[in-house]
Steps between C-alpha positions, in 0.01 A plus 500: 500500500545603857813516708572452868484875561151525345602700192373368170614473143251400235506435128287755316583395143681222318630543147575169327565387146527186293489350154230279354745355244282582200399804298155660498291702259374749755220650286286184487602405854374833631158433346473144630647494850245495782593768755348798678718745308704449184694783336701474184610815324809403298549854369573622855623187686611161362346289778154362572381604846270258684314544830280224636322726750430869539808680630666160539852398409621533143651255253672645195581255222715579198496339155830327583324306778673693776272629770508720811274478803454774757263612769489197730623525858587138576660198338168319532337789311767469231434126465124565481545767231725270298243220527217727385715622211602155377147365554354779286749411225422129524126577460598642159685179409842651569706238677762636740762289675441654843819380667733651238315830484440588867571862593820608669489783752693802368415755769321506833366827629472491878377749755622522858428727793797634699248604767652844539525835327822541305691827470611459139752786508679350801486154346654638180798629697540174690473273195734709287441616147642195318199274553210742516303745297304765685367812333210624716405769251434226240383202709395444861699175513856400577620226262757267656707232325669307785850367426428151627166447324400513136186710540357848528337614824268798468465679833231760581489701823214285637727193504295287260780379271474331160762245396538418130744303291506177703395161373419335830347602830806405704712759316233765560484411870878517536514842334206625709649389832839634396342843447291478816807408709705774338237765577466377859876508553527850352206669670420312822698592808 
């Protein structure tokens, strides 16, 4: 995503979830599913972790049929991961009604560049203490929850912000440009 002023905001991770509308016995499934990596350790975690490629995105399926997908950076990537997942199940004779079980985006994680250094102490004073958390002795980031947007913006001094808690790119863009405009109005003469 690129704006008129040349700054960019990009999706770095999508977290989505859905339900396959059936229960699973994860022990046998873990032994049969064809994937690059399959982990099932019920004594430490109740889900079956599946990766179709090395260091690729992850699908976690639970015995209830609920699943979570994470690690893709586009909606096309999410669709591809879902297709690989349901295809691998269908190869085992497990029929899934794809339309009723498609994943729903729960959280987008986006990264944007403010294209400037940010004085976090000054920004803390300007934003006020109600919507921020800044403890430089514990973390090098300022955490900002803008009033008008349901998200968290993590701001480092280098201006490369992370926006979490949104479900669509438009909300992330609005929050990003809100912050960018706010910083420009506060610190540019």
